[in-house]
PLY file of the C-alpha trace (Angstrom):
ply
format ascii 1.0
element vertex 287
property float x
property float y
property float z
element edge 286
property int vertex1
property int vertex2
end_header
99.16 95.81 123.76
96.19 94.20 126.15
94.79 91.06 125.02
91.34 92.60 124.80
92.72 95.30 122.51
94.17 93.00 120.06
91.02 90.95 119.85
89.14 94.23 119.01
91.22 95.09 115.92
90.66 93.90 112.27
93.94 93.60 110.59
94.33 94.05 107.17
96.97 95.02 104.45
96.96 96.57 100.70
98.89 98.45 98.05
98.83 101.57 96.48
100.13 100.53 93.05
101.26 103.29 90.91
102.15 102.82 87.17
102.96 105.81 84.53
100.84 108.80 86.43
97.78 106.17 87.22
96.81 104.24 90.38
95.06 100.99 90.48
91.67 101.25 91.94
89.12 98.57 93.00
85.00 99.21 93.34
83.13 96.78 95.94
79.70 96.59 95.20
78.67 95.65 98.72
79.69 99.30 99.77
79.73 100.98 96.66
83.11 102.30 96.95
86.22 102.94 95.38
89.71 101.87 97.27
92.63 100.30 96.94
93.10 96.88 96.98
93.48 95.54 100.54
91.95 92.80 102.55
92.05 90.69 106.02
95.36 88.73 107.13
94.74 84.93 106.97
95.56 83.57 110.56
99.44 83.27 110.90
99.61 85.42 107.81
102.32 88.18 107.53
101.38 91.90 106.69
103.49 92.15 103.57
102.54 88.62 102.37
98.65 89.45 102.85
99.16 92.87 100.92
100.94 90.95 98.03
98.14 88.32 98.05
94.89 90.62 98.10
96.37 92.70 95.13
96.77 89.67 93.01
93.49 88.37 94.18
91.16 91.43 93.86
93.06 92.50 90.39
94.79 90.04 88.97
98.34 92.20 88.95
101.35 90.89 90.61
103.27 93.66 92.38
106.51 93.84 94.67
106.04 96.07 97.74
108.12 99.40 98.00
108.32 101.83 101.03
105.54 101.31 103.71
102.75 103.85 104.24
101.20 105.44 107.32
99.00 102.60 108.79
95.19 103.48 108.67
93.14 102.85 111.79
89.24 103.60 111.63
86.33 102.07 113.29
84.55 98.99 111.72
81.44 98.28 113.72
82.25 97.57 117.20
85.61 96.69 116.16
88.66 99.03 114.82
90.27 98.19 111.47
94.11 98.45 111.05
95.34 98.57 107.44
98.83 98.46 106.70
99.71 99.85 103.01
102.80 99.85 100.80
103.50 101.50 97.78
103.38 98.68 95.00
104.93 98.33 91.74
103.97 96.09 89.10
106.15 93.07 88.63
104.52 91.52 85.79
101.65 92.18 83.02
99.61 95.51 84.24
96.36 94.39 81.98
93.42 94.03 84.31
91.00 93.66 81.49
91.00 89.86 81.87
90.17 90.12 85.50
87.31 88.07 86.52
84.91 90.31 88.26
82.67 89.05 91.22
80.41 89.99 94.07
83.08 91.24 96.29
85.02 93.23 93.30
83.15 94.29 90.26
85.07 96.90 88.80
89.17 97.24 88.56
90.76 100.08 86.94
94.00 102.12 86.25
92.85 105.56 87.17
94.71 108.72 86.26
96.19 109.99 89.56
94.21 113.28 89.10
90.90 111.56 88.63
91.70 109.32 91.33
91.70 111.73 93.98
88.16 112.65 93.08
86.92 108.84 92.73
88.39 107.38 96.01
85.64 107.29 98.39
87.10 107.94 101.63
89.22 111.09 102.72
91.62 108.88 104.33
92.63 107.19 101.22
93.05 110.62 99.72
95.85 111.04 102.31
97.64 107.41 101.75
97.44 108.28 97.81
99.13 111.85 98.41
101.57 109.96 100.78
102.34 107.38 98.24
103.06 110.05 95.45
105.57 111.60 97.50
107.77 108.86 97.75
108.89 109.48 94.39
110.90 107.04 92.54
111.06 103.54 93.18
113.39 101.92 95.95
115.31 98.94 96.31
115.27 96.73 99.14
118.18 95.13 101.30
116.54 92.74 103.59
118.97 91.75 106.56
117.88 88.44 108.27
119.20 87.02 111.08
119.45 83.04 110.91
116.47 81.06 112.53
116.48 79.32 115.88
119.47 76.96 115.81
120.68 74.18 118.08
122.42 75.49 121.25
125.87 75.57 121.18
126.33 73.84 124.62
124.59 70.93 123.14
126.67 70.57 119.87
129.81 68.99 119.41
130.98 69.19 116.04
131.87 72.11 114.17
130.01 75.14 114.89
129.84 76.12 111.04
127.44 72.88 110.65
125.06 73.25 113.46
121.71 73.02 112.17
118.34 74.89 112.82
115.64 73.33 115.49
112.09 72.61 114.33
111.33 76.26 115.38
114.34 77.65 113.36
112.97 75.66 110.20
109.38 77.24 110.84
110.79 80.33 111.22
112.51 79.94 107.69
109.43 79.00 105.91
107.68 82.06 107.41
110.39 84.31 105.93
109.60 83.14 102.31
106.50 84.85 101.86
107.74 88.11 103.10
110.64 88.05 100.87
108.42 87.29 97.96
106.44 90.14 98.90
109.58 92.65 98.26
110.30 91.07 95.31
114.19 89.77 96.50
115.88 88.25 93.33
119.30 87.69 95.27
120.09 85.88 98.16
123.52 86.27 99.93
124.26 84.40 103.12
126.97 83.26 105.25
128.14 79.73 104.74
127.29 78.37 107.84
124.49 75.34 107.94
122.30 77.41 109.99
122.11 80.19 107.42
121.79 78.17 104.53
118.81 76.37 105.85
117.23 79.82 106.75
117.42 80.90 103.28
116.51 77.48 101.63
113.06 77.69 101.56
112.63 80.99 99.74
115.41 79.68 97.25
113.57 76.72 96.71
110.29 78.57 96.08
111.35 80.49 92.97
114.45 78.46 91.97
116.83 81.30 92.95
120.65 80.91 93.33
122.04 81.15 96.66
125.23 82.94 97.35
127.03 81.70 100.16
130.27 83.31 101.65
132.44 82.72 104.49
132.76 86.54 104.74
129.55 86.92 106.51
130.21 83.78 109.03
131.00 84.28 112.73
134.27 82.57 111.94
135.86 84.68 109.27
133.57 87.91 108.87
135.34 91.14 109.56
134.49 94.73 109.25
136.19 95.09 106.18
134.61 91.67 104.30
130.96 92.69 105.30
131.45 96.08 104.10
132.65 94.47 100.79
129.49 92.41 100.51
127.40 95.02 101.54
128.82 97.39 98.98
128.40 94.62 96.07
124.79 94.18 97.12
123.92 97.89 97.13
125.73 98.60 93.85
124.36 95.69 92.29
120.83 97.18 91.78
119.01 93.89 92.77
116.38 93.41 95.67
118.26 91.27 98.12
118.46 89.40 101.18
121.22 88.95 103.36
121.65 86.36 106.11
124.03 86.24 108.80
124.52 85.85 112.54
124.01 88.32 115.50
127.84 88.94 116.12
128.16 90.08 112.51
124.74 92.33 112.17
126.61 95.57 113.60
128.96 95.26 110.80
126.21 95.02 108.46
124.61 98.29 109.53
127.69 100.01 109.79
128.21 99.34 106.19
124.87 100.37 105.26
125.63 103.70 107.37
122.73 103.48 110.03
122.54 102.44 113.54
122.72 98.97 114.45
119.36 96.92 114.89
118.64 94.20 117.44
117.30 91.08 115.65
115.48 88.01 117.35
116.23 84.73 115.40
114.13 84.62 112.09
113.52 88.67 112.18
113.91 90.31 108.88
114.69 94.33 109.06
113.86 95.56 105.45
115.74 98.67 104.42
114.45 100.24 101.76
117.09 102.23 99.92
117.99 104.34 96.59
121.21 104.45 95.18
122.23 103.13 98.91
120.59 106.04 100.71
118.29 104.84 103.10
114.31 106.06 102.66
112.58 103.59 105.08
112.93 100.73 107.47
110.70 98.21 108.64
110.51 94.67 110.98
108.88 91.49 110.21
108.56 88.25 111.84
111.17 87.30 114.51
0 1
1 2
2 3
3 4
4 5
5 6
6 7
7 8
8 9
9 10
10 11
11 12
12 13
13 14
14 15
15 16
16 17
17 18
18 19
19 20
20 21
21 22
22 23
23 24
24 25
25 26
26 27
27 28
28 29
29 30
30 31
31 32
32 33
33 34
34 35
35 36
36 37
37 38
38 39
39 40
40 41
41 42
42 43
43 44
44 45
45 46
46 47
47 48
48 49
49 50
50 51
51 52
52 53
53 54
54 55
55 56
56 57
57 58
58 59
59 60
60 61
61 62
62 63
63 64
64 65
65 66
66 67
67 68
68 69
69 70
70 71
71 72
72 73
73 74
74 75
75 76
76 77
77 78
78 79
79 80
80 81
81 82
82 83
83 84
84 85
85 86
86 87
87 88
88 89
89 90
90 91
91 92
92 93
93 94
94 95
95 96
96 97
97 98
98 99
99 100
100 101
101 102
102 103
103 104
104 105
105 106
106 107
107 108
108 109
109 110
110 111
111 112
112 113
113 114
114 115
115 116
116 117
117 118
118 119
119 120
120 121
121 122
122 123
123 124
124 125
125 126
126 127
127 128
128 129
129 130
130 131
131 132
132 133
133 134
134 135
135 136
136 137
137 138
138 139
139 140
140 141
141 142
142 143
143 144
144 145
145 146
146 147
147 148
148 149
149 150
150 151
151 152
152 153
153 154
154 155
155 156
156 157
157 158
158 159
159 160
160 161
161 162
162 163
163 164
164 165
165 166
166 167
167 168
168 169
169 170
170 171
171 172
172 173
173 174
174 175
175 176
176 177
177 178
178 179
179 180
180 181
181 182
182 183
183 184
184 185
185 186
186 187
187 188
188 189
189 190
190 191
191 192
192 193
193 194
194 195
195 196
196 197
197 198
198 199
199 200
200 201
201 202
202 203
203 204
204 205
205 206
206 207
207 208
208 209
209 210
210 211
211 212
212 213
213 214
214 215
215 216
216 217
217 218
218 219
219 220
220 221
221 222
222 223
223 224
224 225
225 226
226 227
227 228
228 229
229 230
230 231
231 232
232 233
233 234
234 235
235 236
236 237
237 238
238 239
239 240
240 241
241 242
242 243
243 244
244 245
245 246
246 247
247 248
248 249
249 250
250 251
251 252
252 253
253 254
254 255
255 256
256 257
257 258
258 259
259 260
260 261
261 262
262 263
263 264
264 265
265 266
266 267
267 268
268 269
269 270
270 271
271 272
272 273
273 274
274 275
275 276
276 277
277 278
278 279
279 280
280 281
281 282
282 283
283 284
284 285
285 286
């Protein structure tokens, strides 16, 4: 995309948060409109992280993101606003009565879906709500993560299994953490190699989550059968999970999921949304 086009865009993110036949809406007094919680990305912030943050800031409700929805694009003064949305599921207390209203958001409400279709101010939001409702039951995620940028093999004289990340790789690992948090990842499964362990470490430390390391995902020991077993365990386990491994192992991971392989840059995440192992959506972040 040309630099002038990118400069002309305002990027934002939000969520259509659903719960028991209701949708979470906010009222903005400056525009006198009802819409979904959303807001602009902070510098260097990923869209999923921004969506999670904005929902919390504008409603007080914590969520995990589900499947992505069609991006909204519309004029915003002399620029174009691009808003990425996800279905949101409540991951904590749904009560909004204690939210401190302010000049930006003066009302937050769980609105019955039927009433929301009349209450939403913009036609584009009507379409987004219809799309969110059509997604049906909630999904789980399997995030496939290629480890961050590591020391070059040719300059490493020790056991390759302990080859560490570079400074750039450590930055990629830190950037992955808020994305994993946005999708509610609770299980961390990784190759036992140092560069993979270092890649998932910031997220593990963020919430005190245990790390499951295994040789079955390492370059030296992974086989089609071993990877198949690891992936099956994750999909059958019912948890939102991240699987961190190496470029040569990635094709076996996708084969185990039953979809064509994806190419990954170092530190890139592919988020696979699935329901009972059947893939419903796929998206990419970072890298």
